PyMOL Python script that loads the backbone (N, CA, C, O; Angstrom):
from pymol import cmd

cmd.read_pdbstr("""\
ATOM      1  N   UNK A   1      -2.855  -3.269 -15.003  1.00  0.00           N
ATOM      2  CA  UNK A   1      -2.726  -3.160 -13.510  1.00  0.00           C
ATOM      3  C   UNK A   1      -2.010  -2.195 -13.054  1.00  0.00           C
ATOM      4  O   UNK A   1      -0.868  -2.265 -13.509  1.00  0.00           O
ATOM      5  N   UNK A   2      -2.187  -1.202 -12.261  1.00  0.00           N
ATOM      6  CA  UNK A   2      -1.194   0.200 -11.869  1.00  0.00           C
ATOM      7  C   UNK A   2      -1.824   0.952 -10.674  1.00  0.00           C
ATOM      8  O   UNK A   2      -2.882   1.550 -10.484  1.00  0.00           O
ATOM      9  N   UNK A   3      -0.759   0.674  -9.973  1.00  0.00           N
ATOM     10  CA  UNK A   3      -0.541   1.463  -8.700  1.00  0.00           C
ATOM     11  C   UNK A   3      -0.623   3.144  -8.565  1.00  0.00           C
ATOM     12  O   UNK A   3       0.263   3.591  -9.293  1.00  0.00           O
ATOM     13  N   UNK A   4      -1.209   4.021  -8.039  1.00  0.00           N
ATOM     14  CA  UNK A   4      -1.122   5.124  -8.378  1.00  0.00           C
ATOM     15  C   UNK A   4      -0.403   5.640  -7.265  1.00  0.00           C
ATOM     16  O   UNK A   4      -0.464   4.906  -6.278  1.00  0.00           O
ATOM     17  N   UNK A   5       0.505   7.066  -7.074  1.00  0.00           N
ATOM     18  CA  UNK A   5       0.581   7.810  -5.746  1.00  0.00           C
ATOM     19  C   UNK A   5      -0.227   7.969  -5.222  1.00  0.00           C
ATOM     20  O   UNK A   5      -1.305   8.347  -5.680  1.00  0.00           O
ATOM     21  N   UNK A   6       0.119   7.645  -3.663  1.00  0.00           N
ATOM     22  CA  UNK A   6      -0.528   7.954  -2.468  1.00  0.00           C
ATOM     23  C   UNK A   6      -0.931   9.501  -2.003  1.00  0.00           C
ATOM     24  O   UNK A   6      -0.095  10.308  -1.598  1.00  0.00           O
ATOM     25  N   UNK A   7      -2.212   9.750  -2.116  1.00  0.00           N
ATOM     26  CA  UNK A   7      -2.218  10.882  -1.566  1.00  0.00           C
ATOM     27  C   UNK A   7      -3.216  10.971  -0.047  1.00  0.00           C
ATOM     28  O   UNK A   7      -4.004  10.048   0.161  1.00  0.00           O
ATOM     29  N   UNK A   8      -3.138  11.844   0.714  1.00  0.00           N
ATOM     30  CA  UNK A   8      -2.031  12.888   0.722  1.00  0.00           C
ATOM     31  C   UNK A   8      -0.460  12.258   0.847  1.00  0.00           C
ATOM     32  O   UNK A   8      -0.138  11.243   1.465  1.00  0.00           O
ATOM     33  N   UNK A   9       0.036  12.770   0.410  1.00  0.00           N
ATOM     34  CA  UNK A   9       1.838  12.386   0.740  1.00  0.00           C
ATOM     35  C   UNK A   9       2.585  13.584   0.691  1.00  0.00           C
ATOM     36  O   UNK A   9       2.821  14.238  -0.325  1.00  0.00           O
ATOM     37  N   UNK A  10       2.982  13.862   1.974  1.00  0.00           N
ATOM     38  CA  UNK A  10       3.062  13.105   3.082  1.00  0.00           C
ATOM     39  C   UNK A  10       2.244  12.455   4.060  1.00  0.00           C
ATOM     40  O   UNK A  10       1.702  13.340   4.723  1.00  0.00           O
ATOM     41  N   UNK A  11       1.848  11.134   4.523  1.00  0.00           N
ATOM     42  CA  UNK A  11       0.755  11.254   5.280  1.00  0.00           C
ATOM     43  C   UNK A  11       0.988  11.999   6.782  1.00  0.00           C
ATOM     44  O   UNK A  11       2.054  12.240   7.349  1.00  0.00           O
ATOM     45  N   UNK A  12      -0.326  12.263   7.195  1.00  0.00           N
ATOM     46  CA  UNK A  12      -0.095  13.157   8.278  1.00  0.00           C
ATOM     47  C   UNK A  12      -1.233  12.326   9.400  1.00  0.00           C
ATOM     48  O   UNK A  12      -0.929  11.818  10.479  1.00  0.00           O
ATOM     49  N   UNK A  13      -2.113  12.361   8.991  1.00  0.00           N
ATOM     50  CA  UNK A  13      -3.691  11.211   9.305  1.00  0.00           C
ATOM     51  C   UNK A  13      -3.776  10.099   8.626  1.00  0.00           C
ATOM     52  O   UNK A  13      -3.534   9.014   9.156  1.00  0.00           O
ATOM     53  N   UNK A  14      -4.117  10.217   7.418  1.00  0.00           N
ATOM     54  CA  UNK A  14      -4.894   9.044   6.580  1.00  0.00           C
ATOM     55  C   UNK A  14      -4.002   9.283   4.794  1.00  0.00           C
ATOM     56  O   UNK A  14      -3.681  10.288   4.161  1.00  0.00           O
ATOM     57  N   UNK A  15      -3.909   8.178   4.598  1.00  0.00           N
ATOM     58  CA  UNK A  15      -3.566   8.282   3.057  1.00  0.00           C
ATOM     59  C   UNK A  15      -4.096   7.259   2.377  1.00  0.00           C
ATOM     60  O   UNK A  15      -4.301   6.129   2.820  1.00  0.00           O
ATOM     61  N   UNK A  16      -4.432   7.860   0.750  1.00  0.00           N
ATOM     62  CA  UNK A  16      -5.732   6.899   0.085  1.00  0.00           C
ATOM     63  C   UNK A  16      -4.639   6.658  -0.591  1.00  0.00           C
ATOM     64  O   UNK A  16      -3.756   7.442  -0.939  1.00  0.00           O
ATOM     65  N   UNK A  17      -4.796   4.988  -0.836  1.00  0.00           N
ATOM     66  CA  UNK A  17      -3.827   3.923  -1.774  1.00  0.00           C
ATOM     67  C   UNK A  17      -4.797   3.417  -2.368  1.00  0.00           C
ATOM     68  O   UNK A  17      -5.641   2.612  -1.976  1.00  0.00           O
ATOM     69  N   UNK A  18      -4.547   4.265  -4.012  1.00  0.00           N
ATOM     70  CA  UNK A  18      -5.675   3.932  -5.401  1.00  0.00           C
ATOM     71  C   UNK A  18      -4.952   3.052  -6.158  1.00  0.00           C
ATOM     72  O   UNK A  18      -3.768   3.287  -6.397  1.00  0.00           O
ATOM     73  N   UNK A  19      -5.585   1.916  -6.634  1.00  0.00           N
ATOM     74  CA  UNK A  19      -4.695   0.784  -7.922  1.00  0.00           C
ATOM     75  C   UNK A  19      -5.788   0.565  -8.104  1.00  0.00           C
ATOM     76  O   UNK A  19      -6.773   0.816  -7.410  1.00  0.00           O
ATOM     77  N   UNK A  20      -5.655  -0.083  -9.375  1.00  0.00           N
ATOM     78  CA  UNK A  20      -6.371  -0.958 -11.046  1.00  0.00           C
ATOM     79  C   UNK A  20      -5.406  -2.151 -10.855  1.00  0.00           C
ATOM     80  O   UNK A  20      -4.189  -2.238 -10.695  1.00  0.00           O
ATOM     81  N   UNK A  21      -6.760  -3.329 -10.960  1.00  0.00           N
ATOM     82  CA  UNK A  21      -6.549  -4.464 -11.338  1.00  0.00           C
ATOM     83  C   UNK A  21      -7.152  -4.910 -12.531  1.00  0.00           C
ATOM     84  O   UNK A  21      -8.353  -5.180 -12.559  1.00  0.00           O
ATOM     85  N   UNK A  22      -6.260  -5.033 -13.740  1.00  0.00           N
ATOM     86  CA  UNK A  22      -6.753  -5.565 -15.173  1.00  0.00           C
ATOM     87  C   UNK A  22      -7.062  -7.508 -14.801  1.00  0.00           C
ATOM     88  O   UNK A  22      -8.105  -8.017 -15.212  1.00  0.00           O
ATOM     89  N   UNK A  23      -6.244  -8.176 -14.186  1.00  0.00           N
ATOM     90  CA  UNK A  23      -6.715  -9.527 -14.333  1.00  0.00           C
ATOM     91  C   UNK A  23      -7.167  -9.937 -12.573  1.00  0.00           C
ATOM     92  O   UNK A  23      -6.647  -9.652 -11.494  1.00  0.00           O
ATOM     93  N   UNK A  24      -8.210 -10.617 -12.911  1.00  0.00           N
ATOM     94  CA  UNK A  24      -8.585 -11.233 -11.678  1.00  0.00           C
ATOM     95  C   UNK A  24      -7.437 -12.371 -11.215  1.00  0.00           C
ATOM     96  O   UNK A  24      -6.665 -13.009 -11.931  1.00  0.00           O
ATOM     97  N   UNK A  25      -7.573 -12.387 -10.060  1.00  0.00           N
ATOM     98  CA  UNK A  25      -6.696 -13.142  -9.289  1.00  0.00           C
ATOM     99  C   UNK A  25      -6.122 -12.612  -7.434  1.00  0.00           C
ATOM    100  O   UNK A  25      -6.707 -11.756  -6.771  1.00  0.00           O
ATOM    101  N   UNK A  26      -5.104 -13.260  -7.052  1.00  0.00           N
ATOM    102  CA  UNK A  26      -4.547 -12.969  -5.716  1.00  0.00           C
ATOM    103  C   UNK A  26      -4.180 -11.701  -5.729  1.00  0.00           C
ATOM    104  O   UNK A  26      -3.682 -11.487  -6.835  1.00  0.00           O
ATOM    105  N   UNK A  27      -4.158 -10.189  -4.696  1.00  0.00           N
ATOM    106  CA  UNK A  27      -3.649  -9.130  -5.055  1.00  0.00           C
ATOM    107  C   UNK A  27      -3.268  -8.965  -3.517  1.00  0.00           C
ATOM    108  O   UNK A  27      -3.791  -9.426  -2.503  1.00  0.00           O
ATOM    109  N   UNK A  28      -2.093  -8.084  -3.730  1.00  0.00           N
ATOM    110  CA  UNK A  28      -1.999  -7.968  -1.954  1.00  0.00           C
ATOM    111  C   UNK A  28      -1.194  -6.633  -2.076  1.00  0.00           C
ATOM    112  O   UNK A  28      -0.324  -6.523  -2.939  1.00  0.00           O
ATOM    113  N   UNK A  29      -1.550  -5.404  -1.022  1.00  0.00           N
ATOM    114  CA  UNK A  29      -0.905  -4.542  -0.864  1.00  0.00           C
ATOM    115  C   UNK A  29      -0.520  -4.715   0.818  1.00  0.00           C
ATOM    116  O   UNK A  29      -1.143  -5.097   1.808  1.00  0.00           O
ATOM    117  N   UNK A  30       0.890  -4.199   0.543  1.00  0.00           N
ATOM    118  CA  UNK A  30       1.879  -4.094   1.847  1.00  0.00           C
ATOM    119  C   UNK A  30       2.152  -2.334   1.918  1.00  0.00           C
ATOM    120  O   UNK A  30       2.048  -1.412   1.111  1.00  0.00           O
ATOM    121  N   UNK A  31       2.473  -2.440   3.064  1.00  0.00           N
ATOM    122  CA  UNK A  31       3.420  -1.343   3.106  1.00  0.00           C
ATOM    123  C   UNK A  31       4.978  -1.410   3.783  1.00  0.00           C
ATOM    124  O   UNK A  31       4.774  -1.634   4.976  1.00  0.00           O
ATOM    125  N   UNK A  32       6.078  -1.339   3.612  1.00  0.00           N
ATOM    126  CA  UNK A  32       7.300  -2.068   3.556  1.00  0.00           C
ATOM    127  C   UNK A  32       8.078  -0.770   4.199  1.00  0.00           C
ATOM    128  O   UNK A  32       8.033   0.274   3.549  1.00  0.00           O
ATOM    129  N   UNK A  33       8.609  -0.784   5.130  1.00  0.00           N
ATOM    130  CA  UNK A  33       9.772   0.410   5.649  1.00  0.00           C
ATOM    131  C   UNK A  33      10.861   0.726   4.934  1.00  0.00           C
ATOM    132  O   UNK A  33      10.345   0.923   3.834  1.00  0.00           O
ATOM    133  N   UNK A  34      11.998   0.910   4.797  1.00  0.00           N
ATOM    134  CA  UNK A  34      13.183   1.266   4.110  1.00  0.00           C
ATOM    135  C   UNK A  34      14.001   0.230   4.604  1.00  0.00           C
ATOM    136  O   UNK A  34      15.094   0.315   4.044  1.00  0.00           O
ATOM    137  N   UNK A  35      13.971  -0.591   5.298  1.00  0.00           N
ATOM    138  CA  UNK A  35      14.904  -1.555   5.858  1.00  0.00           C
ATOM    139  C   UNK A  35      14.626  -3.042   5.174  1.00  0.00           C
ATOM    140  O   UNK A  35      15.374  -4.013   5.290  1.00  0.00           O
ATOM    141  N   UNK A  36      12.823  -2.978   4.106  1.00  0.00           N
ATOM    142  CA  UNK A  36      12.342  -4.223   3.409  1.00  0.00           C
ATOM    143  C   UNK A  36      11.717  -4.972   4.766  1.00  0.00           C
ATOM    144  O   UNK A  36      11.750  -6.200   4.854  1.00  0.00           O
ATOM    145  N   UNK A  37      11.277  -4.326   5.575  1.00  0.00           N
ATOM    146  CA  UNK A  37      10.384  -5.180   6.456  1.00  0.00           C
ATOM    147  C   UNK A  37       9.094  -4.463   6.329  1.00  0.00           C
ATOM    148  O   UNK A  37       9.025  -3.247   6.151  1.00  0.00           O
ATOM    149  N   UNK A  38       8.040  -5.284   6.432  1.00  0.00           N
ATOM    150  CA  UNK A  38       6.672  -5.142   6.294  1.00  0.00           C
ATOM    151  C   UNK A  38       6.297  -4.702   7.582  1.00  0.00           C
ATOM    152  O   UNK A  38       6.530  -5.401   8.568  1.00  0.00           O
ATOM    153  N   UNK A  39       5.575  -3.288   7.686  1.00  0.00           N
ATOM    154  CA  UNK A  39       5.003  -2.666   8.464  1.00  0.00           C
ATOM    155  C   UNK A  39       3.523  -3.061   8.329  1.00  0.00           C
ATOM    156  O   UNK A  39       3.045  -3.314   9.434  1.00  0.00           O
ATOM    157  N   UNK A  40       2.607  -3.199   7.264  1.00  0.00           N
ATOM    158  CA  UNK A  40       1.370  -3.563   7.226  1.00  0.00           C
ATOM    159  C   UNK A  40       0.997  -4.055   6.166  1.00  0.00           C
ATOM    160  O   UNK A  40       1.343  -3.697   5.041  1.00  0.00           O
ATOM    161  N   UNK A  41       0.057  -5.154   6.528  1.00  0.00           N
ATOM    162  CA  UNK A  41      -0.610  -5.810   4.854  1.00  0.00           C
ATOM    163  C   UNK A  41      -1.690  -5.300   4.904  1.00  0.00           C
ATOM    164  O   UNK A  41      -2.240  -5.361   6.003  1.00  0.00           O
ATOM    165  N   UNK A  42      -2.378  -4.655   3.862  1.00  0.00           N
ATOM    166  CA  UNK A  42      -3.414  -3.589   3.710  1.00  0.00           C
ATOM    167  C   UNK A  42      -4.576  -4.237   2.740  1.00  0.00           C
ATOM    168  O   UNK A  42      -5.607  -3.636   2.439  1.00  0.00           O
ATOM    169  N   UNK A  43      -4.178  -5.794   2.225  1.00  0.00           N
ATOM    170  CA  UNK A  43      -4.840  -6.223   1.516  1.00  0.00           C
ATOM    171  C   UNK A  43      -4.379  -7.504   1.232  1.00  0.00           C
ATOM    172  O   UNK A  43      -3.178  -7.420   0.974  1.00  0.00           O
ATOM    173  N   UNK A  44      -4.805  -8.734   1.154  1.00  0.00           N
ATOM    174  CA  UNK A  44      -4.076 -10.054   0.641  1.00  0.00           C
ATOM    175  C   UNK A  44      -5.504 -11.202   0.231  1.00  0.00           C
ATOM    176  O   UNK A  44      -5.836 -12.282   0.720  1.00  0.00           O
ATOM    177  N   UNK A  45      -5.943 -10.570  -0.604  1.00  0.00           N
ATOM    178  CA  UNK A  45      -6.937 -12.076  -1.102  1.00  0.00           C
ATOM    179  C   UNK A  45      -7.499 -11.501  -2.639  1.00  0.00           C
ATOM    180  O   UNK A  45      -7.319 -10.390  -3.138  1.00  0.00           O
ATOM    181  N   UNK A  46      -8.048 -12.375  -3.045  1.00  0.00           N
ATOM    182  CA  UNK A  46      -8.525 -12.532  -4.594  1.00  0.00           C
ATOM    183  C   UNK A  46      -9.457 -11.019  -5.060  1.00  0.00           C
ATOM    184  O   UNK A  46     -10.440 -10.705  -4.390  1.00  0.00           O
ATOM    185  N   UNK A  47      -9.181 -10.494  -5.803  1.00  0.00           N
ATOM    186  CA  UNK A  47     -10.100  -9.175  -6.442  1.00  0.00           C
ATOM    187  C   UNK A  47     -10.522  -9.548  -8.202  1.00  0.00           C
ATOM    188  O   UNK A  47      -9.808 -10.169  -8.989  1.00  0.00           O
ATOM    189  N   UNK A  48     -11.597  -9.081  -8.416  1.00  0.00           N
ATOM    190  CA  UNK A  48     -11.920  -8.893  -9.333  1.00  0.00           C
ATOM    191  C   UNK A  48     -11.301  -7.926 -10.526  1.00  0.00           C
ATOM    192  O   UNK A  48     -10.613  -7.039 -10.019  1.00  0.00           O
ATOM    193  N   UNK A  49     -11.356  -7.848 -12.007  1.00  0.00           N
ATOM    194  CA  UNK A  49     -10.747  -6.818 -12.052  1.00  0.00           C
ATOM    195  C   UNK A  49     -11.464  -5.498 -12.168  1.00  0.00           C
ATOM    196  O   UNK A  49     -12.602  -5.496 -12.636  1.00  0.00           O
ATOM    197  N   UNK A  50     -10.928  -4.441 -11.804  1.00  0.00           N
ATOM    198  CA  UNK A  50     -11.615  -2.943 -11.318  1.00  0.00           C
ATOM    199  C   UNK A  50     -10.685  -2.081 -11.021  1.00  0.00           C
ATOM    200  O   UNK A  50      -9.540  -2.122 -11.471  1.00  0.00           O
ATOM    201  N   UNK A  51     -11.068  -1.351 -10.339  1.00  0.00           N
ATOM    202  CA  UNK A  51     -10.595   0.192  -9.915  1.00  0.00           C
ATOM    203  C   UNK A  51     -11.090  -0.071  -7.840  1.00  0.00           C
ATOM    204  O   UNK A  51     -12.128  -0.319  -7.227  1.00  0.00           O
ATOM    205  N   UNK A  52      -9.789   0.149  -7.508  1.00  0.00           N
ATOM    206  CA  UNK A  52      -9.852   0.120  -5.982  1.00  0.00           C
ATOM    207  C   UNK A  52      -9.354   1.301  -5.179  1.00  0.00           C
ATOM    208  O   UNK A  52      -8.707   2.157  -5.783  1.00  0.00           O
ATOM    209  N   UNK A  53      -9.606   1.456  -3.764  1.00  0.00           N
ATOM    210  CA  UNK A  53      -8.910   2.197  -2.610  1.00  0.00           C
ATOM    211  C   UNK A  53      -8.611   1.900  -1.729  1.00  0.00           C
ATOM    212  O   UNK A  53      -9.397   0.980  -1.501  1.00  0.00           O
ATOM    213  N   UNK A  54      -8.106   1.957  -1.077  1.00  0.00           N
ATOM    214  CA  UNK A  54      -7.293   1.659   0.371  1.00  0.00           C
ATOM    215  C   UNK A  54      -7.334   3.031   1.619  1.00  0.00           C
ATOM    216  O   UNK A  54      -7.147   4.117   1.071  1.00  0.00           O
ATOM    217  N   UNK A  55      -7.442   3.079   2.408  1.00  0.00           N
ATOM    218  CA  UNK A  55      -6.938   3.966   3.129  1.00  0.00           C
ATOM    219  C   UNK A  55      -6.270   3.163   4.077  1.00  0.00           C
ATOM    220  O   UNK A  55      -6.695   2.154   4.640  1.00  0.00           O
ATOM    221  N   UNK A  56      -4.481   4.079   4.262  1.00  0.00           N
ATOM    222  CA  UNK A  56      -3.861   3.699   5.878  1.00  0.00           C
ATOM    223  C   UNK A  56      -3.664   4.670   6.704  1.00  0.00           C
ATOM    224  O   UNK A  56      -3.293   5.772   6.301  1.00  0.00           O
ATOM    225  N   UNK A  57      -3.857   4.438   7.825  1.00  0.00           N
ATOM    226  CA  UNK A  57      -3.851   5.471   8.948  1.00  0.00           C
ATOM    227  C   UNK A  57      -2.556   5.184   9.505  1.00  0.00           C
ATOM    228  O   UNK A  57      -2.612   5.581  10.669  1.00  0.00           O
ATOM    229  N   UNK A  58      -1.554   4.756   9.304  1.00  0.00           N
ATOM    230  CA  UNK A  58      -0.520   4.853   9.816  1.00  0.00           C
ATOM    231  C   UNK A  58      -0.031   3.755  10.708  1.00  0.00           C
ATOM    232  O   UNK A  58       1.085   3.835  11.223  1.00  0.00           O
ATOM    233  N   UNK A  59      -0.885   2.649  10.928  1.00  0.00           N
ATOM    234  CA  UNK A  59      -0.916   2.109  11.715  1.00  0.00           C
ATOM    235  C   UNK A  59      -0.254   0.528  11.408  1.00  0.00           C
ATOM    236  O   UNK A  59      -0.837  -0.112  10.533  1.00  0.00           O
ATOM    237  N   UNK A  60       0.964  -0.145  12.104  1.00  0.00           N
ATOM    238  CA  UNK A  60       1.193  -1.327  11.814  1.00  0.00           C
ATOM    239  C   UNK A  60       0.468  -2.210  11.865  1.00  0.00           C
ATOM    240  O   UNK A  60      -0.670  -1.966  12.265  1.00  0.00           O
ATOM    241  N   UNK A  61       0.761  -3.359  11.551  1.00  0.00           N
ATOM    242  CA  UNK A  61       0.015  -4.979  11.747  1.00  0.00           C
ATOM    243  C   UNK A  61       0.255  -5.167  13.168  1.00  0.00           C
ATOM    244  O   UNK A  61      -0.649  -5.783  13.733  1.00  0.00           O
ATOM    245  N   UNK A  62       1.231  -4.802  13.899  1.00  0.00           N
ATOM    246  CA  UNK A  62       0.897  -4.833  15.687  1.00  0.00           C
ATOM    247  C   UNK A  62      -0.173  -4.305  15.929  1.00  0.00           C
ATOM    248  O   UNK A  62      -0.975  -4.862  16.679  1.00  0.00           O
ATOM    249  N   UNK A  63      -0.504  -2.783  15.193  1.00  0.00           N
ATOM    250  CA  UNK A  63      -1.171  -1.977  16.036  1.00  0.00           C
ATOM    251  C   UNK A  63      -0.515  -0.900  16.641  1.00  0.00           C
ATOM    252  O   UNK A  63      -1.126  -0.310  17.532  1.00  0.00           O
ATOM    253  N   UNK A  64       0.909  -0.427  16.253  1.00  0.00           N
ATOM    254  CA  UNK A  64       1.180   0.942  16.565  1.00  0.00           C
ATOM    255  C   UNK A  64       1.365   1.515  15.627  1.00  0.00           C
ATOM    256  O   UNK A  64       1.459   0.975  14.524  1.00  0.00           O
ATOM    257  N   UNK A  65       1.490   3.086  15.891  1.00  0.00           N
ATOM    258  CA  UNK A  65       1.252   3.718  14.830  1.00  0.00           C
ATOM    259  C   UNK A  65       2.975   4.119  14.381  1.00  0.00           C
ATOM    260  O   UNK A  65       3.882   4.547  15.095  1.00  0.00           O
ATOM    261  N   UNK A  66       2.958   3.766  12.863  1.00  0.00           N
ATOM    262  CA  UNK A  66       4.349   3.534  12.103  1.00  0.00           C
ATOM    263  C   UNK A  66       5.293   5.057  12.840  1.00  0.00           C
ATOM    264  O   UNK A  66       4.782   6.041  13.375  1.00  0.00           O
ATOM    265  N   UNK A  67       6.565   4.811  12.646  1.00  0.00           N
ATOM    266  CA  UNK A  67       7.125   5.673  12.891  1.00  0.00           C
ATOM    267  C   UNK A  67       7.018   6.932  11.793  1.00  0.00           C
ATOM    268  O   UNK A  67       6.060   6.924  11.020  1.00  0.00           O
ATOM    269  N   UNK A  68       7.983   7.997  11.723  1.00  0.00           N
ATOM    270  CA  UNK A  68       8.035   9.080  10.942  1.00  0.00           C
ATOM    271  C   UNK A  68       9.192   8.357  10.134  1.00  0.00           C
ATOM    272  O   UNK A  68      10.126   7.802  10.712  1.00  0.00           O
ATOM    273  N   UNK A  69       9.043   8.411   8.558  1.00  0.00           N
ATOM    274  CA  UNK A  69       9.903   8.023   7.953  1.00  0.00           C
ATOM    275  C   UNK A  69       9.833   7.875   6.609  1.00  0.00           C
ATOM    276  O   UNK A  69       9.050   8.738   6.213  1.00  0.00           O
ATOM    277  N   UNK A  70      10.275   7.177   5.612  1.00  0.00           N
ATOM    278  CA  UNK A  70      10.208   6.805   4.178  1.00  0.00           C
ATOM    279  C   UNK A  70       9.069   5.082   4.102  1.00  0.00           C
ATOM    280  O   UNK A  70       9.444   4.023   4.606  1.00  0.00           O
ATOM    281  N   UNK A  71       8.279   5.192   3.663  1.00  0.00           N
ATOM    282  CA  UNK A  71       7.426   3.856   3.738  1.00  0.00           C
ATOM    283  C   UNK A  71       7.595   3.678   1.795  1.00  0.00           C
ATOM    284  O   UNK A  71       7.938   4.634   1.099  1.00  0.00           O
ATOM    285  N   UNK A  72       7.289   2.342   1.242  1.00  0.00           N
ATOM    286  CA  UNK A  72       6.955   2.263   0.286  1.00  0.00           C
ATOM    287  C   UNK A  72       5.875   1.097   0.204  1.00  0.00           C
ATOM    288  O   UNK A  72       6.135  -0.025   0.638  1.00  0.00           O
ATOM    289  N   UNK A  73       4.576   1.434  -0.408  1.00  0.00           N
ATOM    290  CA  UNK A  73       3.629   0.935  -0.586  1.00  0.00           C
ATOM    291  C   UNK A  73       3.532  -0.258  -1.831  1.00  0.00           C
ATOM    292  O   UNK A  73       3.619   0.219  -2.963  1.00  0.00           O
ATOM    293  N   UNK A  74       3.419  -1.248  -1.778  1.00  0.00           N
ATOM    294  CA  UNK A  74       3.852  -2.408  -2.173  1.00  0.00           C
ATOM    295  C   UNK A  74       2.596  -3.157  -2.997  1.00  0.00           C
ATOM    296  O   UNK A  74       1.706  -3.685  -2.331  1.00  0.00           O
ATOM    297  N   UNK A  75       2.552  -3.186  -4.259  1.00  0.00           N
ATOM    298  CA  UNK A  75       1.570  -3.848  -5.007  1.00  0.00           C
ATOM    299  C   UNK A  75       2.017  -5.275  -5.422  1.00  0.00           C
ATOM    300  O   UNK A  75       3.171  -5.279  -5.851  1.00  0.00           O
ATOM    301  N   UNK A  76       1.439  -6.428  -5.409  1.00  0.00           N
ATOM    302  CA  UNK A  76       1.668  -7.637  -6.036  1.00  0.00           C
ATOM    303  C   UNK A  76      -0.112  -8.151  -6.732  1.00  0.00           C
ATOM    304  O   UNK A  76      -1.152  -8.384  -6.115  1.00  0.00           O
ATOM    305  N   UNK A  77       0.108  -8.165  -7.823  1.00  0.00           N
ATOM    306  CA  UNK A  77      -1.154  -8.575  -8.700  1.00  0.00           C
ATOM    307  C   UNK A  77      -0.457  -9.541 -10.187  1.00  0.00           C
ATOM    308  O   UNK A  77       0.591  -9.480 -10.831  1.00  0.00           O
ATOM    309  N   UNK A  78      -1.655 -10.356 -10.236  1.00  0.00           N
ATOM    310  CA  UNK A  78      -1.013 -11.383 -11.383  1.00  0.00           C
ATOM    311  C   UNK A  78      -0.579 -10.486 -12.439  1.00  0.00           C
ATOM    312  O   UNK A  78      -0.728  -9.265 -12.495  1.00  0.00           O
ATOM    313  N   UNK A  79      -0.031 -11.254 -13.252  1.00  0.00           N
ATOM    314  CA  UNK A  79       0.619 -10.350 -14.690  1.00  0.00           C
ATOM    315  C   UNK A  79       1.739  -8.843 -14.538  1.00  0.00           C
ATOM    316  O   UNK A  79       2.286  -8.075 -15.329  1.00  0.00           O
ATOM    317  N   UNK A  80       1.652  -9.019 -12.891  1.00  0.00           N
ATOM    318  CA  UNK A  80       1.985  -7.846 -12.813  1.00  0.00           C
ATOM    319  C   UNK A  80       3.630  -7.905 -12.105  1.00  0.00           C
ATOM    320  O   UNK A  80       4.557  -7.255 -12.588  1.00  0.00           O
ATOM    321  N   UNK A  81       3.769  -8.731 -10.987  1.00  0.00           N
ATOM    322  CA  UNK A  81       4.836  -9.043 -10.095  1.00  0.00           C
ATOM    323  C   UNK A  81       4.670  -7.865  -9.034  1.00  0.00           C
ATOM    324  O   UNK A  81       3.667  -7.767  -8.326  1.00  0.00           O
ATOM    325  N   UNK A  82       5.669  -7.041  -8.992  1.00  0.00           N
ATOM    326  CA  UNK A  82       5.501  -5.928  -7.819  1.00  0.00           C
ATOM    327  C   UNK A  82       5.323  -4.624  -8.624  1.00  0.00           C
ATOM    328  O   UNK A  82       5.675  -4.429  -9.787  1.00  0.00           O
ATOM    329  N   UNK A  83       4.699  -3.755  -7.769  1.00  0.00           N
ATOM    330  CA  UNK A  83       4.910  -2.109  -8.176  1.00  0.00           C
ATOM    331  C   UNK A  83       4.805  -1.786  -7.002  1.00  0.00           C
ATOM    332  O   UNK A  83       4.233  -2.432  -6.124  1.00  0.00           O
ATOM    333  N   UNK A  84       5.567  -0.348  -6.850  1.00  0.00           N
ATOM    334  CA  UNK A  84       5.863   0.381  -5.409  1.00  0.00           C
ATOM    335  C   UNK A  84       6.051   1.454  -5.942  1.00  0.00           C
ATOM    336  O   UNK A  84       6.687   1.802  -6.936  1.00  0.00           O
ATOM    337  N   UNK A  85       4.987   2.357  -4.644  1.00  0.00           N
ATOM    338  CA  UNK A  85       5.055   3.976  -4.650  1.00  0.00           C
ATOM    339  C   UNK A  85       5.734   4.760  -3.680  1.00  0.00           C
ATOM    340  O   UNK A  85       5.314   4.374  -2.589  1.00  0.00           O
ATOM    341  N   UNK A  86       6.307   5.380  -3.570  1.00  0.00           N
ATOM    342  CA  UNK A  86       6.825   5.972  -2.040  1.00  0.00           C
ATOM    343  C   UNK A  86       5.628   6.738  -1.216  1.00  0.00           C
ATOM    344  O   UNK A  86       4.722   7.384  -1.744  1.00  0.00           O
ATOM    345  N   UNK A  87       5.804   6.541   0.087  1.00  0.00           N
ATOM    346  CA  UNK A  87       5.291   6.906   1.042  1.00  0.00           C
ATOM    347  C   UNK A  87       5.665   7.738   2.217  1.00  0.00           C
ATOM    348  O   UNK A  87       5.873   6.952   3.141  1.00  0.00           O
ATOM    349  N   UNK A  88       5.888   9.240   2.700  1.00  0.00           N
ATOM    350  CA  UNK A  88       6.770   9.743   3.725  1.00  0.00           C
ATOM    351  C   UNK A  88       5.341   9.695   4.973  1.00  0.00           C
ATOM    352  O   UNK A  88       4.183   9.804   4.570  1.00  0.00           O
ATOM    353  N   UNK A  89       5.581   9.568   6.061  1.00  0.00           N
ATOM    354  CA  UNK A  89       5.149   9.526   7.117  1.00  0.00           C
ATOM    355  C   UNK A  89       5.771  10.735   8.159  1.00  0.00           C
ATOM    356  O   UNK A  89       6.973  10.831   8.404  1.00  0.00           O
ATOM    357  N   UNK A  90       4.897  11.489   8.631  1.00  0.00           N
ATOM    358  CA  UNK A  90       5.268  12.355   9.460  1.00  0.00           C
ATOM    359  C   UNK A  90       4.625  12.468  10.404  1.00  0.00           C
ATOM    360  O   UNK A  90       3.418  12.321  10.212  1.00  0.00           O
ATOM    361  N   UNK A  91       5.115  12.797  11.963  1.00  0.00           N
ATOM    362  CA  UNK A  91       4.360  12.917  12.905  1.00  0.00           C
ATOM    363  C   UNK A  91       4.644  14.333  13.514  1.00  0.00           C
ATOM    364  O   UNK A  91       4.010  14.722  14.495  1.00  0.00           O
TER     365      UNK A  91
END
""", "prot")
cmd.dss("prot")
cmd.show_as("cartoon", "prot")
cmd.util.cbc("prot")
cmd.orient("prot")
């Protein structure tokens, strides 16, 4: 199981978030701000093993545009715990 670096980075419009899942089960992909607050939940469901890609357009769960700054994409998957990658947002 692996989380790849988001691209493009920094995010200007949309970034692609790629990850591999080695074991099936519950998987979550979240965007966290530097204060540790969840800005967006992009995925929270069971997945089969495989390669996946998500798009994030910089929108928060509340429907607002995320402010400029540094964010972390966090992947939580079976047998992995948590893995994260940095993503800068510019406006």
